[in-house]
N, C-alpha and C positions, 0 to 999 in steps of 0.2 A: 624773657627775651622781649626787647622793645618792639621788634618788627617780626611779624609772622614768618615762620620758616618757608612757607609756600611762596610768599611774596618775594623773599630773597632768592629762592630758586628761579622764579620767573625772571627777575631782574638779571640774575647771573646768566641764564641761558640767552636772554635777549642781548646782553652785552657781547657774549661769545658769538652769537649769530651775526650781529652788526659788524663786529670786528672782522670776521671771516669774509663777509660780503665786501667790506671796504678794501681789504687786501686783494681780493680777487678783482674788484673793479680797477684798482690801481694797476695791476699787472695787465689787464685787458686794455686799458687806455694807453699804456706805454707801448704795447705791441701794436695797437691800431695806429697810433701816431707815427711810429717808426715805419710801419708797412705803407702808410699813406704817403709819407714824405720821401722814403727811400734814401734818406741821408740824415745825419745828425747835425743840425745847425743850432743857432741861438734859440730859435723858437721851440725846437724839440727839447733842448736842454731846459728851457723855462717851464715847459709843460711837465717834464720829468721831475723838476724840483717841486712844483706844486703838488703833483701826484705823490711824491715821496712823503709829504705831510699827511696825506690821506692814509697812506700805508702805515705811518707811525701812529696815527690816531687809532687805526684798526688794531694794531698790536697792543696799545694801551687798553682798549676795550677787552681784548682777549685776556690780558693779565688781570684786569679788574674783575672779570667774570670768574676767573680761576680763584682769585683771592676770596670772592664771595662764597664760592663752593667750599673752600677750606674753612671759612668762618662758620658756615652752616654745619660742618662736620664736627666742630669743636664742642 
């Protein structure tokens, strides 16, 4: 194996954790902005669109971590 199995496990767990934190952060930010504004206007929609990108990146990290775990098991 080119890369040590323990290094792959650390990378995989790190990606998973970062992905989970990014998704949680996105949800918290959207709820905070909506609670603060009490309405959905163009600014709130713009924030939601930016934060959607963070959520998608988090999902990508989760999938990458999962794929690394599968690779380790092979």
